[in-house]
C-alpha positions, 0 to 999 in steps of 0.5 A: 446529476451529482457527480462522484467527486473526490473523497474529502473526509477532512471537509465539512459534509454540508456542501462539500465538493466531494464525497463523505464516504468512498469505501472499497473503491479505486479513485478514477478520473471520473468516479470510482472503479471496483477493487478485488479482495485479497486471495491467498496463493500459497500455503502458510508460513510459520509466523506472520509474513514481514517481507515479500520480494520477487526476483527475475533471472536473465531468462525472465524466470521469477522467484518469489521470496518471503520472510517472517520473524524467524525464517526466509522462504522461497515460494514453490509454485508447483506445491504452493508451499513456502519452502524454508530457505533460511540460513542455518539457525534461522533468525529472530528479527522481532517486529522488524520487516525484511527488506530485499534488493536484487543485485545482479543474480543475487538477492540480498535481505536485511532484517534489522540491526540484530541480523546478518545481511543475507544473500541468495544467488538465484539459480544456484543457491537453495538457502540464504547465507550470511553475506560475504565481506562482513557487510553491516547489519541494517534495517534498510537496503537499496541499490544505488547506481552499481553499489549496495547501500544500507542505512540504520546500521550496526557495523559489528560493534553491537551498537545501533547507529540509526543515522548512518548510511554505508555502501559497498564497493562498485559492482561488488556486494562483498566489498565493505571496507571503507576506502576500498573500491569506493566503499564508504559510510556517512553519518547524518547525526542531527536529523533523527533516525533514518526511517527509509532508503530509496535507491536508483540513480541517486539515494533518497535518505528519509530521516525523522526530521529531514530528507537527504539526497546522495549523488555520486561524485566520484573520489574522494567524496564518492557521494555528496549528501545534501539535505534538500528537505529540512521543514519535515521528515518521515516519521513512519518507516512503514509508510515509504513507497516509491515509483521511479523517482517519486517517493511517498511518505507520511510525516508528522503532519500528513502525507507527502510525495517527494520528487528528489528536490522537494516535498508536495503535500497530497493529504492536506485538507483531504485525509490527514485529519482522518488518518490522525483520528483513525489510526491506532498510534500504538501499532504504527510499526505494523504499517506497510506501503506499496505502489500498484503502477497498473492502477496508478495508486499508492496504498498504505495499510494500517491498524485502525482504532476499530481493529479488534485484534491489533492487526492492520484492517484498513488501507488508504488508497491514493491515485497519484495521477488524478490526485484522489483518495479512497478507503479500503476495509481489508485485513493484510499483514503486509502489502507489496508489489511482486511478480507471479511465478509460472505454474503448470496445469498439473501444479494447479492441483495443489492450489484448488481441486477444481478450476471453478473453485479458484478465485481470480483470473488464471492468466494474471495469477499463474502464467508467470512473470506478470506484475501483480499487486498483493501482500499477505493474509493469514501467514500466506502470500496473497494477491488482489485478485479475489472477489470484487469488494462490496463498495459504498459511495456517499455524496456530500450533504445538500440542501436540495431546495434552499431554506425549504424541506424537500421530499426525495422521490427517486434516484437514478444511479450512474454505474457500470456492471457485469452480470451479477453486479447490483446497486441499491440506494438509500437517502440520509436526511436530517432537519438540523445540522446538529441532528444525527443523520437518519438513512432510509431502507436501501432500495433496489432498481426497478425495471424502469431503472430508478430507485423509489424513495419518499424521504423528507428533510431539510438536508439530504445525502445519497448513499450508493452501495454496490455488490457483486461484479460491479465495475464503475460508479460515476454519480446519481440523479435525484428527483424531489419536490419542495414541501414548504417551510416548517 
């Protein structure tokens, strides 16, 4: 059997160790798993959604927030509405993204250097308001230990300082006077703009030409900032995602993971060249990235050169446990991990008129407090819980009988499916490597469990297409016979 290895679009098709196509699937240790499409769970915002965040109070109750270019919203699970919860006058953040953190019972939102830092006290406030204590305006925000950090700031002068980090006093998001309560700032002036900020026990500061780590050391320095990566930096601010201490990002020369000490290439000779050729370089600001820890994947949504409207239409998927990639054709304004809000049975009427018409699993979507991977489509919050996506897996190109033509007579696909799942197989052939590949008509399984073919050539590749409620695909058995020289 030809096992479905990892997707390797950067490698030559002939005798590659992996697949030439792996579309609308999740990479697994063996083969690939199915992926559901995005389905909306809210009514529409005014504009495209540019940030999503889920906050939990001490009782475990989840509150979902979202933001577009002019408003911040709170999701009402009872009505399915995104309720305008903006500060008076609203906002104008342009193409910036909203970035959120939770600090105690407060949600803080940064919308760029033209917008005041916003605050919402969960369980008390009904709308956001400007943060107290004259906090900086900032593109990036994170919580490091027990302090709020900002980066790429405007400290009130009206001028951007793209290489500055600034942090609050200890346990006080309203204390921003440098030298008070260990609040301070630090510039990194010779490594380009800051393009990402990740919090935790220490801060990871991603810049265009470096990555720095800030460790708490107490007074008088407060934080010691060391550049631990100088060979490269993060070029795209929308490419940063993390799980725990592992940070993923996109540099000039491809995809990397950073563990706090060094960067490791994860896309070299696999997908880097594919990305460089496939993405629309005029719309990289629309890229977003997020980690789905349930499926152990990190995803990058981006605008491809095939996009007809200049909006994100593809997603690269990387399984960080098995170190394999795949590609998903899907439109998403933004992708993000969040938790579901609980909803009553009566409240389901606002989402669908009947239970049968609802997409996804009710337990996962509406019981409340469950992690779920999603994003936004058509100005609405959405989750990857819709209909299973139709998938395509295509093997490397093989010379089944070296130096001879071969006729493939049947294939036996190895896959698993629930009721309603289906598979077809087609064969790609050519006689010379500079010929175009010609694919045969897709064949369905016979009652004996194989797909019949009669496809002749010197080189072959097998294409499996899966539809309906399929689950896993592992490989394909091929039967054929040599037919001599030509």
